FIZADREN-517842 format. One line per field, with one value per residue (C-alpha): residue in three letters; x, y, z. Coordinates in pm, 1 decimal, always signed. Each point is the difference from the previous one (the first is absolute). Layout:
// FIZADREN-517842
resn <- [ALA	...]
x <- [X	...]
y <- [Y	...]
z <- [Z	...]
// end
This chain:
// FIZADREN-517842
resn <- [MET	ASP	ASP	ALA	VAL	ASP	ARG	LEU	GLY	GLU	LEU	LEU	SER	THR	HIS	PRO	VAL	ASP	ASN	ARG	TYR	HIS	LEU	ALA	THR	GLY	ALA	VAL	VAL	VAL	PHE	GLY	SER	LEU	LEU	THR	VAL	GLU	LEU	GLY	ILE	THR	VAL	VAL	VAL	LEU	GLY	PHE	SER	LEU	ALA	SER	ILE	PRO	LEU	ALA	ARG	VAL	LEU	SER	GLY	GLY	LEU	ARG	GLU	ARG	PHE	ASP	VAL	HIS	GLU	ASN	GLY	LEU	VAL	HIS	HIS	ARG	SER	ALA	GLY	ARG	ARG	SER	TRP	THR	TRP	ARG	GLU	VAL	ALA	VAL	LEU	SER	VAL	ARG	TRP	ASP	PRO	ARG	ARG	ARG	THR	LEU	ARG	ARG	CYS	VAL	VAL	ARG	PHE	ASP	ASP	GLY	THR	ARG	VAL	VAL	ILE	HIS	ARG	GLY	ALA	VAL	ASP	GLY	PRO	LEU	LEU	ALA	GLY	THR	LEU	LEU	ALA	GLN	ARG	PRO	ASP	ALA	VAL	PRO	ALA	LYS	ARG	LYS	ASP	SER	ARG	GLY	GLY]
x <- [+4617.1	+321.8	-77.6	-326.0	+174.3	+282.5	-249.6	-125.9	+325.1	+173.1	-140.6	-124.3	-156.0	-96.3	-315.0	-18.9	-344.1	-34.8	-232.0	+74.9	-295.6	-234.5	+160.4	-53.6	-358.6	-87.4	+159.3	-187.1	-334.2	+63.0	+104.2	-302.4	-228.1	+142.1	-53.1	-368.0	-64.1	-256.1	-213.0	-56.6	+139.1	-146.4	+232.8	+300.0	-85.6	-52.7	+334.6	+187.1	-171.5	+107.7	+354.3	+30.6	+12.9	+321.4	+157.1	-65.2	+190.2	+297.3	-10.6	-26.0	+255.2	+232.1	+203.2	+247.2	-250.0	+118.1	-50.9	+292.0	-42.6	+218.4	+39.3	-243.3	-225.3	-79.1	+105.8	-206.4	+195.6	-205.5	+21.5	-113.0	+267.7	+10.8	-190.5	+89.1	-184.3	+94.1	-176.8	-188.4	-154.1	-173.2	-364.0	-190.9	+104.6	-231.9	+155.8	-175.4	+148.8	-81.0	-52.1	-5.7	+336.4	+134.6	+111.6	-66.9	-288.4	+57.7	+95.5	-141.0	+196.6	-150.4	+225.0	-72.2	+48.5	-285.3	+228.5	-100.1	+242.2	-103.4	+238.2	-128.7	+107.9	+257.5	+222.9	+296.1	-41.3	-332.2	-107.2	+321.3	-58.5	-361.2	+115.6	+258.2	-266.6	-228.4	+282.0	+93.1	-358.4	-238.5	-215.9	-60.1	-214.4	-366.9	-191.2	-241.5	-354.8	-249.7	-284.4	-305.9	-205.8	+191.2	+287.1]
y <- [+2382.0	-89.9	+278.7	-175.4	-332.8	+161.7	+159.3	-347.1	-110.7	-335.2	-287.0	-270.5	-259.3	-63.3	-185.3	-98.9	-78.6	-320.7	+115.8	-312.0	-159.3	+264.4	-32.4	-376.9	+33.4	+251.5	-213.4	-312.8	+183.2	+142.1	-341.8	-166.3	+261.9	-65.0	-373.8	+55.8	+219.8	-249.0	+66.2	+352.5	+347.3	+69.9	-254.7	+142.3	+358.1	-109.0	-181.8	+299.0	+223.9	-229.2	-20.9	+378.3	+17.9	-198.1	+128.7	+360.0	-70.1	-120.9	+303.6	+252.3	-161.9	-161.1	-310.9	+187.0	+159.0	+25.8	+178.4	+138.4	+63.2	+281.0	+135.0	+283.2	-127.4	-213.6	+1.6	-173.1	-86.7	-89.8	+12.9	+365.0	+112.2	+27.2	+185.1	+48.5	+96.8	+59.4	-194.2	+319.1	+6.8	-336.9	+99.1	-331.0	-365.1	-285.0	-343.5	-326.7	-327.1	-353.5	-172.2	-348.5	+35.3	+255.5	+225.3	+349.6	+36.1	+367.6	+322.7	+324.3	+310.6	+344.9	+300.9	+365.2	+95.7	-232.1	-269.1	-359.4	-292.9	-364.9	-258.3	-344.0	-354.9	+16.8	+226.5	-184.6	+12.3	+178.9	-74.8	+159.2	+304.4	+33.4	-51.6	+276.4	+238.6	-92.7	+47.1	+340.4	+126.9	-190.8	+314.6	-28.6	-312.2	+103.2	-97.7	-286.1	+120.3	-121.7	-204.6	+221.3	-262.6	+77.5	-250.1]
z <- [-114.4	+186.2	+247.7	+85.7	+53.6	+200.0	+241.3	+92.9	+159.5	-10.5	-207.5	+238.3	-231.9	-360.5	-104.5	-367.7	-142.7	-198.5	-276.9	-203.1	+180.8	-145.9	-342.0	+2.7	+126.7	-270.9	-271.0	+112.8	+1.2	-348.9	-131.1	+159.0	-155.1	-342.5	+41.9	+77.6	-303.3	-130.3	+309.7	-119.6	-2.8	+346.1	+160.2	-184.5	+100.7	+360.6	-2.2	-136.2	+256.2	+283.1	-138.2	-6.1	+381.6	+58.6	-321.2	+107.3	+322.8	-201.8	-229.8	+283.9	+227.9	-251.1	+52.2	+223.3	+237.5	+359.7	+330.6	+201.7	+371.5	+136.1	+351.0	-66.2	-277.5	-299.8	-367.4	-270.5	-316.7	-307.2	-377.0	-9.3	+248.1	+374.9	+267.5	+363.3	+314.4	+360.8	+273.2	+94.9	-350.7	+51.1	+47.0	+4.3	+19.5	-83.6	+51.4	-80.6	+115.9	-113.0	+336.6	-150.3	-171.6	+248.0	-282.7	-124.5	-244.9	-68.0	+167.1	-137.1	+95.6	-57.5	+29.3	+80.0	-365.8	-105.0	-141.5	+61.7	+1.2	+23.0	+142.8	-93.3	+68.7	-280.6	+209.6	+149.8	+377.7	-48.4	+359.3	+127.9	-218.8	+120.0	+359.2	-38.4	-128.8	+289.8	+251.7	-142.7	-30.2	+228.8	+7.0	-378.6	+42.3	+5.7	+310.5	-55.8	-31.2	+253.4	-135.8	-42.9	+187.1	+316.4	-38.6]
// end
């Protein structure tokens, strides 16, 4: 795997992901579900289902998840190991901003190998990371579709 990282050149920036937010959210939902057990099993099942989303993010990314930006690509470190891609391997970028807060909502990166990585608001300097991806691969952003009514 070091060969893959070496081919990306010098490390430019590191962006840890604060998954503690997802851990806390999942724990609160589970706790709230348990408190409402007298309302019925449906509420408890719904609560556990909702809690599975943020808890799955913590399990897949781990508490030490991070993104490293190199001269020639990106490395994603997570609990299951690390993966790396060159800028040329970025196939599609989908970036959603929160205009009210002027922050990143999420950035979905699809690579040539079919891998999908999601950078969410828990990433330190997430807007900078998304901006770097956009600057490196502006051609990976799909063109906006015209409204079928002629707009």
